[in-house]
C-alpha positions in Angstrom: 1.5 -50.8 -93.2 4.3 -53.2 -93.5 5.1 -55.6 -90.8 8.5 -54.1 -90.1 6.9 -50.8 -89.2 4.6 -52.3 -86.7 7.7 -53.9 -85.0 9.4 -50.7 -84.9 6.5 -48.9 -83.3 6.0 -51.6 -80.8 9.5 -51.3 -79.7 9.3 -47.6 -79.5 6.2 -47.8 -77.2 8.0 -50.5 -74.9 11.0 -48.1 -74.6 8.9 -45.1 -73.8 7.1 -47.1 -71.1 10.3 -48.5 -69.6 11.7 -44.9 -69.6 8.6 -43.6 -67.7 8.9 -46.3 -65.2 12.6 -45.9 -64.6 12.1 -42.0 -64.3 9.3 -42.6 -61.7 11.4 -45.1 -59.8 14.5 -42.6 -59.6 12.7 -39.5 -58.8 9.9 -40.8 -56.7 6.9 -38.8 -55.7 7.5 -35.0 -54.9 7.7 -34.5 -51.1 4.8 -32.8 -49.5 5.8 -29.5 -47.8 5.1 -29.6 -44.0 2.9 -26.8 -42.6 4.5 -25.4 -39.5 2.0 -23.9 -37.1 3.3 -20.8 -35.3 1.8 -20.1 -32.0 0.7 -16.5 -31.9 2.2 -14.8 -28.7 -0.4 -13.1 -26.6 0.6 -9.4 -25.8 -0.5 -7.1 -23.2 0.3 -3.3 -23.3 2.2 -2.1 -20.3 3.5 1.2 -19.1 7.2 1.7 -19.9 9.7 4.5 -19.8 10.4 6.2 -23.0 13.9 7.5 -21.8 16.2 7.1 -18.9 14.7 8.6 -15.7 16.8 9.8 -12.7 16.1 9.2 -9.1 13.5 11.7 -7.9 12.5 12.8 -11.4 8.8 13.4 -12.0 6.9 10.8 -14.0 4.4 12.0 -16.6 3.4 11.6 -20.2 6.7 13.0 -21.6 8.7 10.1 -20.2 6.1 7.3 -20.0 4.1 5.3 -22.6 2.6 2.0 -23.6 4.3 -0.8 -25.1 3.1 -4.5 -25.9 4.7 -7.0 -23.6 4.5 -10.8 -23.6 1.5 -11.5 -21.4 3.1 -14.6 -19.6 5.9 -12.1 -18.5 3.5 -9.3 -17.1 4.0 -9.3 -13.3 1.5 -8.0 -10.9 3.6 -5.1 -10.0 3.5 -3.8 -13.6 0.9 -1.2 -14.8 -1.3 -2.5 -17.8 -3.3 -0.5 -19.9 -6.5 -2.4 -19.0 -8.3 -0.6 -16.4 -5.6 2.1 -16.1 -6.6 4.4 -18.8 -6.3 7.4 -16.5 -2.8 6.4 -15.2 -1.3 9.7 -16.0 -3.9 11.5 -13.8 -3.3 8.9 -11.1 0.5 9.2 -11.2 0.3 13.1 -11.0 3.5 14.3 -9.1 4.7 10.8 -8.8 8.5 10.5 -8.7 11.1 7.7 -9.5 12.2 6.0 -6.2 15.2 4.6 -8.2 16.8 5.1 -11.5 14.9 3.7 -14.5 16.3 2.7 -18.0 14.7 3.5 -21.3 12.1 0.9 -22.2 11.7 -0.6 -18.8 8.4 -1.5 -17.5 7.1 0.6 -14.6 7.3 -1.3 -11.3 4.9 0.1 -8.6 7.7 -0.4 -6.0 10.0 1.7 -7.9 7.8 4.8 -7.8 6.8 7.0 -4.9 3.6 9.0 -4.9 2.2 11.8 -2.8 1.6 10.5 0.7 4.1 7.5 0.2 6.7 7.0 2.8 10.0 8.3 1.2 8.2 11.0 -1.2 9.6 13.9 0.7 13.4 12.5 0.4 12.6 11.9 -3.5 11.3 15.6 -3.8 14.4 17.2 -2.0 17.2 18.2 -4.3 20.6 17.0 -3.7 22.3 18.7 -0.7 19.1 20.1 0.7 17.3 19.3 4.0 13.7 19.4 5.1 12.9 21.0 8.4 9.5 21.6 9.9 8.3 24.6 12.1 5.1 25.2 13.9 2.7 27.5 12.2 -0.9 28.7 12.5 -3.4 30.9 10.5 -1.9 33.9 12.1 1.7 33.0 11.5 1.2 31.3 8.1 -0.2 34.2 6.0 -3.7 33.3 7.0 -3.6 29.8 5.6 -2.8 30.8 2.1 0.6 29.2 2.0 0.6 26.1 -0.1 3.5 23.5 -1.2 5.9 25.0 -3.6 5.3 28.5 -2.6 8.1 30.8 -1.7 8.3 32.5 1.8 10.4 34.6 4.1 10.9 33.5 7.7 10.5 36.1 10.4 11.2 35.9 14.0 9.3 38.0 16.6 10.8 38.1 20.1 11.1 40.1 23.3 13.9 42.6 24.0 14.6 44.8 27.0 11.7 46.8 28.1 9.4 43.9 27.2 9.1 45.1 23.7 8.5 42.9 20.7 10.7 43.1 17.6 10.3 41.2 14.3 13.4 40.4 12.4 13.9 38.6 9.0 15.8 35.3 9.5 15.6 33.6 6.1 14.3 34.7 2.6 13.0 32.9 -0.5 12.5 29.7 1.2 10.5 27.0 -0.6 7.7 25.3 1.2 7.6 21.5 0.7 4.5 20.6 2.6 1.8 21.7 5.1 1.1 19.5 8.1 3.8 17.2 6.6 1.2 16.3 4.0 1.3 17.4 0.4 -2.2 18.1 -0.7 -3.7 20.0 -3.6 -7.2 20.7 -4.8 -8.4 20.4 -8.3 -9.7 24.0 -8.7 -7.1 25.6 -6.4 -9.9 27.1 -4.4 -9.6 25.2 -1.3 -6.8 26.1 1.2 -5.6 23.7 3.9 -4.4 25.4 7.1 -1.7 23.3 8.7 -0.2 23.3 12.1 3.4 22.7 10.7 5.2 23.8 7.7 8.2 21.9 6.2 10.7 24.0 4.4 13.6 23.2 2.1 16.9 24.6 3.4 20.7 24.1 3.1 22.2 22.2 6.2 23.5 25.3 7.8 20.5 27.3 7.3 18.6 24.4 9.0 20.8 24.8 12.0 20.0 28.6 12.1 16.3 28.0 12.0 16.4 25.4 14.6 18.3 27.7 16.9 16.0 30.7 16.5 12.7 28.8 16.7 13.5 28.4 20.6 13.9 32.2 21.0 10.6 33.5 19.8 7.8 33.0 17.3 8.3 32.2 13.8 6.0 33.6 11.1 6.0 32.9 7.3 5.5 35.8 4.8 4.3 34.7 1.3 6.4 36.0 -1.5 5.1 36.9 -4.9 5.6 34.5 -7.8 7.3 37.3 -9.5 9.6 37.9 -6.7 10.5 34.3 -6.0 14.4 34.7 -6.6 17.1 37.3 -6.8 18.4 37.2 -10.3 21.5 39.5 -9.3 22.8 36.6 -7.1 22.3 33.9 -9.9 20.7 31.7 -7.1 17.1 31.1 -6.6 17.6 29.1 -3.3 17.0 30.3 0.3 19.3 32.7 1.9 20.0 33.7 5.5 19.7 37.3 6.5 23.0 39.2 7.6 22.1 39.5 11.0 21.7 35.8 11.5 24.7 34.7 9.7 26.6 35.5 13.0 28.2 32.4 14.5 29.7 32.2 18.2 33.1 31.7 19.7 34.7 34.7 17.9 33.4 33.8 14.3 31.1 35.3 11.9 29.3 33.1 9.4 29.4 35.2 6.1 26.8 34.0 3.3 27.4 34.8 -0.2 25.5 33.0 -3.0 24.2 30.4 -0.3 27.8 29.5 0.6 29.1 30.1 4.1 32.6 31.3 4.9 33.8 31.7 8.5 35.6 35.0 9.4 37.4 35.6 12.7 35.8 38.3 14.8 38.3 40.6 16.1 36.1 42.3 18.8 
């Protein structure tokens, strides 16, 4: 091999080394990618609403469900799944004390259950009143009347000649409670005889009942489930009998479809 060829090869090797050195200087070592550790958020299943719930609406499996919630945001008033697997049985007949929005965790302060203060007000439909009357086994269908049954209210009073007469005062009245406590049995076989019955009435009907209670003895007649309402009237609410729709001071209170109209009595 000629001397000149050795010189050329040497120059080429030096040039390649210089190029590699320069490239390494400009580019540098590749940066190492940083590994970012993400803290896993601890979640706890809590009971939430599946849709908007109105005041007084019943709470059950159709509008409640479980949803994962950040554990650090779970308050003591929320209902967690741990230890509450039978919550739907526990909340049976519970109602919303206030309006609830879809996806909102259930807060124990915003629901009312049987026996709680304010439950009766949550059960009452808008515009209705709850009024209690004294009952016994003899005047309460032998004790077989339970909450949500429909009854007729009868008045037994004395007339001239010391004779007793019974008259219908109200019909198709819903019973809200017995003894002002709403109780039910699992098998439905036990019947609780109460000392008072709380009835659901319209305001004017409540006045009629309060007035006649002092003039005799009131009794409750249990209505059949098949005879709960009068379809001809288009109204499944309580009604005042014609006789007791009379007012005073020259007026007659005429009831049609549960609405009162005052008519001047010319007699």
